[in-house]
C-alpha positions as CSV (number, residue, x, y, z in Angstrom):
1,M,62.5,-31.4,113.5
2,K,60.3,-34.4,113.3
3,R,60.4,-36.7,116.3
4,D,60.8,-40.5,115.9
5,S,57.3,-42.0,116.5
6,A,59.0,-44.8,118.4
7,S,60.4,-42.3,121.0
8,D,58.6,-40.8,124.0
9,E,57.5,-37.2,124.3
10,N,61.1,-36.2,125.2
11,G,62.6,-37.9,122.2
12,V,64.0,-40.9,124.2
13,P,63.6,-44.3,122.4
14,P,61.8,-46.8,124.6
15,M,63.4,-49.8,126.3
16,T,63.9,-52.8,124.0
17,L,63.9,-56.5,124.6
18,H,67.4,-56.7,123.2
19,Q,68.6,-54.2,125.8
20,L,66.9,-56.2,128.6
21,R,68.7,-59.4,127.5
22,I,72.0,-57.5,127.5
23,F,71.3,-56.2,131.0
24,W,70.4,-59.7,132.2
25,A,73.6,-61.2,130.7
26,V,75.8,-58.4,132.3
27,V,74.3,-58.9,135.7
28,H,75.1,-62.7,135.6
29,S,78.6,-62.4,134.0
30,P,81.8,-62.0,136.0
31,S,82.8,-58.9,134.0
32,L,81.8,-56.7,131.1
33,T,84.4,-58.3,129.0
34,A,82.9,-61.8,129.6
35,A,79.4,-60.5,128.9
36,A,80.5,-58.9,125.7
37,K,82.1,-62.1,124.5
38,Q,79.1,-64.1,125.5
39,L,76.8,-61.8,123.6
40,G,79.0,-61.4,120.5
41,L,79.3,-57.7,121.0
42,S,82.2,-55.3,121.4
43,Q,82.6,-53.9,124.9
44,P,81.9,-50.3,123.7
45,S,78.8,-51.5,122.0
46,L,77.6,-53.3,125.1
47,S,78.2,-50.2,127.2
48,Q,76.2,-48.1,124.8
49,H,73.3,-50.5,125.0
50,L,73.3,-50.2,128.8
51,A,73.5,-46.4,128.6
52,R,70.5,-46.4,126.3
53,L,68.5,-48.7,128.6
54,E,69.3,-46.4,131.6
55,Q,68.2,-43.4,129.4
56,A,65.0,-45.1,128.5
57,L,64.2,-45.9,132.1
58,G,65.3,-42.6,133.4
59,G,67.7,-43.8,136.1
60,R,71.0,-45.5,136.8
61,L,71.1,-49.3,136.9
62,F,74.7,-49.6,137.9
63,D,77.2,-47.7,140.1
64,R,80.4,-47.6,138.2
65,A,83.7,-47.5,140.1
66,R,87.2,-48.8,139.4
67,N,86.0,-50.6,136.3
68,Q,83.4,-52.5,138.3
69,L,79.6,-52.4,138.0
70,R,77.4,-52.6,141.1
71,L,73.7,-52.8,140.9
72,T,71.7,-49.8,142.2
73,D,68.4,-50.4,144.0
74,A,66.7,-49.7,140.7
75,G,69.0,-52.2,139.0
76,R,68.1,-54.9,141.6
77,F,64.4,-54.1,141.0
78,L,64.9,-54.5,137.2
79,V,66.7,-57.9,137.7
80,R,63.5,-59.3,139.2
81,K,61.3,-57.9,136.5
82,A,63.7,-58.8,133.7
83,E,63.6,-62.5,134.8
84,A,59.8,-62.5,134.6
85,I,59.7,-60.7,131.3
86,L,62.4,-62.9,129.6
87,T,60.7,-66.0,131.0
88,E,57.4,-65.0,129.4
89,V,59.1,-64.2,126.1
90,A,60.8,-67.7,126.1
91,E,57.4,-69.3,126.7
92,I,55.9,-67.4,123.9
93,E,58.7,-68.3,121.5
94,T,58.5,-72.0,122.5
95,G,54.7,-72.1,122.2
96,F,54.6,-70.3,118.8
97,A,57.3,-72.3,117.2
98,A,54.9,-75.0,116.2
99,F,52.4,-72.5,114.8
100,T,54.9,-70.4,112.8
101,T,57.3,-73.0,111.4
102,G,55.3,-76.2,111.7
103,R,58.0,-77.6,113.9
104,R,58.1,-78.7,117.5
105,G,61.0,-76.4,118.2
106,R,64.7,-76.5,119.1
107,I,66.5,-77.0,122.4
108,A,70.0,-75.7,122.9
109,I,71.9,-78.0,125.3
110,G,75.3,-77.3,126.8
111,A,77.3,-80.2,128.2
112,L,80.7,-81.6,129.0
113,G,81.7,-83.9,126.1
114,S,81.5,-87.1,128.2
115,L,78.1,-86.3,129.4
116,A,76.8,-85.3,125.9
117,R,77.8,-88.7,124.4
118,S,76.7,-90.7,127.5
119,L,73.2,-89.2,128.0
120,L,72.0,-87.4,124.9
121,P,71.8,-90.3,122.3
122,A,69.4,-92.3,124.4
123,T,67.5,-89.1,125.4
124,Q,67.1,-87.9,121.8
125,A,66.0,-91.4,120.7
126,E,63.2,-91.4,123.3
127,M,62.2,-87.8,122.6
128,A,61.9,-88.5,118.9
129,E,59.0,-90.9,119.6
130,T,56.8,-88.1,121.1
131,F,58.4,-85.0,119.5
132,P,59.6,-86.2,116.1
133,D,60.5,-82.7,114.8
134,L,62.3,-81.6,117.9
135,E,65.9,-80.5,117.2
136,F,68.8,-80.9,119.7
137,D,71.4,-78.1,119.3
138,I,74.3,-79.5,121.3
139,H,77.2,-77.4,122.5
140,E,80.2,-79.0,124.2
141,L,81.3,-76.4,126.7
142,S,83.2,-75.9,129.9
143,P,80.9,-75.6,133.1
144,R,81.6,-71.9,133.3
145,E,80.7,-71.3,129.7
146,A,77.6,-73.4,130.0
147,I,76.3,-71.4,133.0
148,D,77.1,-68.1,131.3
149,Q,75.2,-69.1,128.3
150,L,72.2,-70.3,130.4
151,Y,72.1,-66.8,131.9
152,G,72.4,-65.3,128.4
153,R,69.5,-67.4,127.2
154,F,71.6,-69.0,124.5
155,L,71.0,-72.4,126.2
156,Q,67.9,-73.9,127.6
157,I,69.6,-76.6,129.6
158,A,73.1,-77.6,130.8
159,L,74.4,-81.0,131.8
160,L,77.3,-80.6,134.3
161,S,79.1,-82.1,137.2
162,V,77.7,-80.6,140.4
163,S,81.3,-80.1,141.8
164,S,82.2,-78.0,138.8
165,V,79.6,-75.3,139.5
166,A,79.7,-72.8,142.4
167,D,76.3,-73.0,144.1
168,N,76.4,-69.4,145.2
169,R,76.5,-68.3,141.6
170,V,73.7,-70.4,140.2
171,T,70.0,-69.7,140.5
172,F,68.8,-72.5,138.2
173,T,66.9,-75.6,139.2
174,R,69.2,-78.7,139.5
175,I,67.9,-82.1,138.5
176,P,70.2,-85.1,139.6
177,L,70.7,-87.5,136.7
178,T,73.5,-90.0,137.6
179,R,76.7,-90.5,139.5
180,D,80.1,-91.0,137.9
181,P,82.9,-92.8,139.8
182,Y,86.5,-91.5,139.9
183,L,89.1,-93.9,138.6
184,L,92.9,-93.9,138.5
185,A,94.0,-94.3,134.9
186,V,97.5,-95.7,134.3
187,P,99.4,-96.9,131.2
188,P,98.6,-100.5,130.4
189,G,102.1,-101.7,131.2
190,L,102.1,-100.2,134.7
191,D,101.0,-103.0,137.0
192,L,99.8,-101.8,140.4
193,D,97.9,-104.9,141.6
194,G,98.8,-105.7,145.1
195,V,101.4,-102.9,145.4
196,T,101.7,-101.6,149.0
197,Q,105.0,-99.7,148.8
198,P,105.6,-98.5,145.3
199,E,109.0,-97.0,145.9
200,R,110.2,-100.5,147.0
201,E,108.2,-102.8,144.9
202,L,108.2,-101.2,141.5
203,P,111.1,-101.1,139.1
204,P,112.7,-97.6,138.9
205,K,111.2,-96.8,135.5
206,A,107.7,-97.9,136.6
207,Y,108.0,-95.9,139.9
208,A,109.1,-92.8,137.9
209,L,106.1,-93.2,135.6
210,L,103.8,-93.5,138.5
211,N,104.9,-90.1,139.8
212,R,104.2,-88.4,136.5
213,T,100.8,-86.8,136.8
214,I,98.4,-85.2,134.2
215,Q,96.2,-82.7,136.0
216,F,93.3,-80.4,135.1
217,Q,92.8,-76.7,135.3
218,F,89.1,-76.3,136.3
219,G,89.6,-73.0,138.2
220,N,87.4,-74.2,141.1
221,Q,87.4,-76.1,144.3
222,H,87.7,-79.4,142.5
223,T,91.2,-78.5,141.4
224,N,92.2,-78.3,145.1
225,R,90.8,-81.7,145.8
226,V,92.7,-83.3,142.9
227,E,95.9,-81.7,144.1
228,A,95.3,-83.0,147.6
229,F,94.7,-86.5,146.2
230,Y,98.0,-86.6,144.5
231,R,99.9,-85.2,147.4
232,Q,98.4,-87.8,149.7
233,I,99.0,-90.9,147.5
234,L,102.2,-89.8,145.7
235,P,104.1,-87.2,147.8
236,R,107.0,-87.2,145.2
237,H,104.8,-86.7,142.2
238,H,105.3,-83.9,139.7
239,V,103.0,-82.5,137.0
240,V,104.0,-83.3,133.4
241,A,101.0,-81.8,131.7
242,T,97.8,-79.9,132.4
243,S,94.6,-80.2,130.3
244,R,91.0,-78.9,130.2
245,H,89.8,-82.1,128.6
246,Y,89.8,-85.6,130.2
247,E,90.0,-87.2,126.8
248,T,93.3,-85.5,126.1
249,A,94.7,-86.7,129.4
250,L,93.6,-90.2,128.7
251,A,95.3,-90.2,125.3
252,M,98.5,-89.1,127.2
253,V,98.1,-91.9,129.7
254,E,97.6,-94.4,126.9
255,R,100.8,-93.2,125.3
256,G,102.7,-93.7,128.6
257,V,103.2,-90.0,129.5
258,G,101.9,-90.4,133.0
259,I,98.8,-91.2,135.2
260,A,95.5,-89.3,135.7
261,L,92.5,-89.1,138.0
262,V,89.4,-89.3,135.7
263,P,85.6,-89.8,135.9
264,Q,84.6,-93.2,134.5
265,L,82.2,-91.8,131.9
266,T,85.2,-90.2,130.1
267,T,86.8,-93.6,129.6
268,E,84.0,-95.6,128.0
269,L,80.9,-95.4,125.9
270,R,78.0,-97.9,126.4
271,G,80.4,-100.4,128.0
272,R,83.1,-100.0,125.3
273,P,86.5,-98.8,126.4
274,L,87.6,-95.6,124.5
275,F,91.3,-95.8,125.5
276,D,93.9,-98.6,126.1
277,V,94.6,-97.8,129.7
278,R,94.3,-99.6,133.0
279,L,91.6,-98.3,135.3
280,H,91.6,-98.7,139.1
281,A,88.7,-98.1,141.3
282,L,89.0,-95.5,144.0
283,P,87.2,-95.2,147.4
284,L,86.1,-91.6,146.6
285,P,82.6,-90.2,146.3
286,P,81.6,-90.1,142.7
287,R,80.9,-86.9,140.9
288,S,77.2,-86.1,140.8
289,I,75.8,-85.3,137.3
290,A,72.8,-82.9,137.0
291,A,70.8,-81.0,134.5
292,Y,70.5,-77.2,135.1
293,L,67.6,-75.2,133.7
294,P,65.4,-72.2,134.6
295,S,62.7,-73.4,137.0
296,Q,59.9,-72.1,134.8
297,N,60.9,-74.4,132.0
298,L,59.9,-77.4,134.2
299,R,56.3,-76.4,133.6
300,L,56.6,-76.4,129.8
301,E,56.8,-79.1,127.1
302,P,59.0,-80.3,125.7
303,Y,61.3,-79.6,128.7
304,T,59.2,-81.7,131.1
305,A,59.5,-84.7,128.8
306,L,63.2,-84.0,128.2
307,I,64.0,-84.0,131.9
308,G,62.2,-87.4,132.3
309,A,64.1,-88.8,129.3
310,L,67.4,-87.6,130.7
311,E,66.7,-89.1,134.1
312,R,65.9,-92.5,132.4
313,A,69.1,-92.2,130.4
314,G,71.1,-91.6,133.6
315,D,69.4,-94.6,135.3
316,A,70.2,-96.8,132.4
317,I,74.0,-96.2,132.4
318,S,75.9,-99.3,133.2
319,L,79.6,-99.0,133.8
320,R,82.4,-101.6,133.3
321,P,84.1,-103.0,136.5
322,A,87.4,-101.4,137.2
323,A,90.5,-103.1,138.6
324,P,90.8,-103.1,142.4
325,T,92.2,-100.1,144.3
326,P,96.0,-100.6,144.7
327,P,96.7,-101.1,148.5
328,F,99.0,-98.1,148.7
329,V,96.3,-95.9,147.3
330,E,93.6,-97.2,149.7
331,T,95.9,-96.7,152.7
332,A,96.8,-93.2,151.7
333,L,93.2,-92.2,151.0
334,A,92.0,-93.4,154.4
335,R,93.9,-90.4,155.8
336,I,92.1,-87.9,153.6
337,S,89.2,-86.1,155.2
338,R,86.0,-87.0,153.4
339,D,85.0,-83.3,153.8
340,L,87.6,-82.6,151.1
341,W,85.6,-84.6,148.6
342,Q,82.2,-83.7,149.9
343,P,82.3,-79.9,150.3
344,E,78.5,-79.7,150.5
345,L,78.6,-82.0,153.6
346,A,81.4,-79.9,155.1
347,S,79.4,-76.8,154.5
348,R,76.4,-78.2,156.3
349,R,78.5,-79.2,159.3
350,R,80.1,-75.8,159.6
351,G,76.6,-74.2,159.4
352,A,75.4,-76.4,162.2
353,Q,78.2,-75.4,164.6
């Protein structure tokens, strides 16, 4: 029987770049199911690719127990090598794009919707002057999806709120871009100016509306901070809706469904309000916005120029003034530990003890 010329002397096909990418994605995904979805493969097909990679290398990369995969020593060794190999391949693909297609290339960017519309138009306009043929492939994704796709090499950069990403899961370089204040969004007919005791000073219908909250399901520590915020300022509140998009919540606020805690960039575009809502300033630390990308890309063009353009776009953002903080909110927030809203500061304090 004739042996495949692409196989070794034992008839085992060699390791492929595709298998290496699959291995990398599995290592950085929370589960095989998530990795399969990210890669567009069925789970059985993904498992077969991993088995073939192990066969090609002649050793186990994972210990399999109770439907969980744990890296072996060999697997941990391959992770380090895979990162270097995939980095080199990415550099080759970027460098050869201009030669093979006559184009400067294409950059896939994952971002929250508010960040995409606030930062990318000015960034793309600046980049077009130096890289006129560069294409932006923009994906509006949740933070978890964006990080997964960065690990899967489907994105080259992600624009995210720092508080939405678990630092212990991310190995990418983080470049600060801008800061986005939190505001309290209320229906236009709900007047909270000067209110110190809402249960006494507001009409019954207005007080009932104030206690109707629209909250978000982020699945991370930020959710706990938002819940603590509402408990502190409105101990009698109840949730009337949950959402994964701030814009949906703001549309509900505009309609008079309830109130919401929102970042300011979700409420406006270049100084133009996007919703007919009343916005109150809050004495809370703003959310920090950053670009995440593999560290090696910082040495390459057009990524170096892109980061500079993003930083300038962030610096140029000018936000509209919000209404003053209602007195009852300011009094309540004074009792909240700032560590609740600055987890990185709390972590440093605990580490110093």
